[in-house]
C-alpha positions, 0 to 999 in steps of 0.5 A: 487468453488461457495461457500462462507464460513463463517469464524466466529469471535472471539466472537464479532460481526464483522470480516474481511478477508484481505489476502489469501495465495496460500495454502488457509490460510487466515489472517484478524481481528475479534472482541472478547467479551472483552471491548476495551477503544480504540474501537472508538478512532481515530488511530492517531490524529497527524500523518496524518491518518484518520481512525475513529477506529482501525478496525470497525465502530461502535465497543465496543470490542477488535479486534485481528489478526487471522489466518484461515485454513480449518483444524483448523478454526480461530486462535487468534494471540493475540496482544503483550501487547495491546488491538488490532491487525490486520493481513494484509498479509499471504505468501506462507510459512504461515507467517503473517504480521500486526499491533498492539497496544503495550500497553493500555497506550495512547500517549499524542500526538496521544490519542492512544497507540503506533501502531507497525507492527508485524511479525508472524511465526510458532506460534510466534508473533514478534514486528517489532518496529518503527523507533522511533515514535509512529506509524508504519504499514506494506504495503506488505510482500513477500514470503521470509518474508520481510516486508515493510511499513511506520513508524514515526521517533522520535518526529512524525514529519517525516515518513520514509519507512522501510524494515524488515526481520529476518536476518537484522532487521528493516532498514530505507530506507531514502527519496528522500530529504525531511521528507517523504517516504513510501514503498508500495510493495516488490517483491520476489527479495527484490526490493521495490517501493513506494513514497517519497518527493524530495521537500516540495510540491511534492511526486515522485515514487521510486524504492529501489534496492541494497540499493539505492533509485531511483527517478522514476520521473513523467509522462505527466508533472504531479507534483506527482507520486506514485509507487504501485506494482512491479512484479518479472520481475522488472515491476513497475506500479503506478499513476501520479497526476497533482495536487498531489491530484487526480489520473490522469495517470496510468504508467508503468516503466521497471526496474527503467527506464523512466515511460510511460503513460499507456494510450499511450499503450492502443489500440485505440478505447477503450474509456478509459483513464487509471488514476491509475495502482494498481497491476501488476502480473508476466505475466505483466497483470495490474489491475487499474482504468480508466475514460470514456469520460463521467467522469465515472470510471471503474475497468480495466485490461490490457493484454500485446501484447506479446508471453504469450498473443497471439491472442488478437484482435488488437495487432500488437505485435511490440515494444513500440513506441519510441515516447511514451517513449519520452513523459515521464519525467525522475526523474532528470527533474521532477519539481513542478508546482506552478500553479497546486498545492494546497500546503495546501492539499499536499503532505499529501493528496496524501500519505493518498489517499492509505495510507495502507491496514488497512486504506483502510479496515476502509474506507469500514466500513464507516470511512471518509477522511478529505477534 
């Protein structure tokens, strides 16, 4: 209603709100006044991440996950044995997911304590655990309390997507062939999207459904792709990359079908080429990024020409031209491009480009990515 509320801190100098539920509950992290030996250490020097601190730059004290309500204010959720934690998601039921340091003892391979994802419900924080490695965090949680994310395996040489819920615990979703996968989003039907490596030099978007991981392939002859979001209708959006480094083509897939270059679906004359689709809601509306002819990049929103969006100027409300679909490349036909790929920078760079909510927050506070 036009008013900004200051949520405060836990006694320290900084705080950040990361998510808000339909009921107005907020989840985030805030500094307290207790000295933290890991406040300005890299999160993980050996696992491909690039954060300079756990949450804030600069920092000297602990960061703790919090839950905020209008009636109760900011509640410290603790950290389950270690100095730091952060709450990333809160759903309609008030359940929260985030990550935390499990102890004050640093691992020799990373220089910091083991980082685990957590699940919080009705006053109790549960350690989700990892798939055997020293690093894991959540990327999304649905309204049923199912959490997806990424975890290192034992030895920290491989990274796999995971699914966790109260009933079945932690599940390794596997990969498309190589040693990397990451689950980025889960809808309320339990369908999961993300990206994985079918070859040592490529990443492909995937759909995980009913226990099966399906390679969605690439679009517009791109070598790599990444799925970012899936709605309740099974519509998937993401982006493709020609060099596995930069975002080049936003895409849409219907129920795991061939992925379509979104720029082929935009009304002529917009002057915008869609380079990344980030979110899609249940009305089929897509938020993402577009590039103008002069190279400038703008935030964009796309509205479908359908029965729920009548009267949009220029819409003919016909089915997608079959020729547009034919331009896409199905998963089984996706091939790496030997001339377009800088193998010294990928696919790790593509994975780290949107590594996770925690990493994105740190970029806002001044951390940098390796070049």
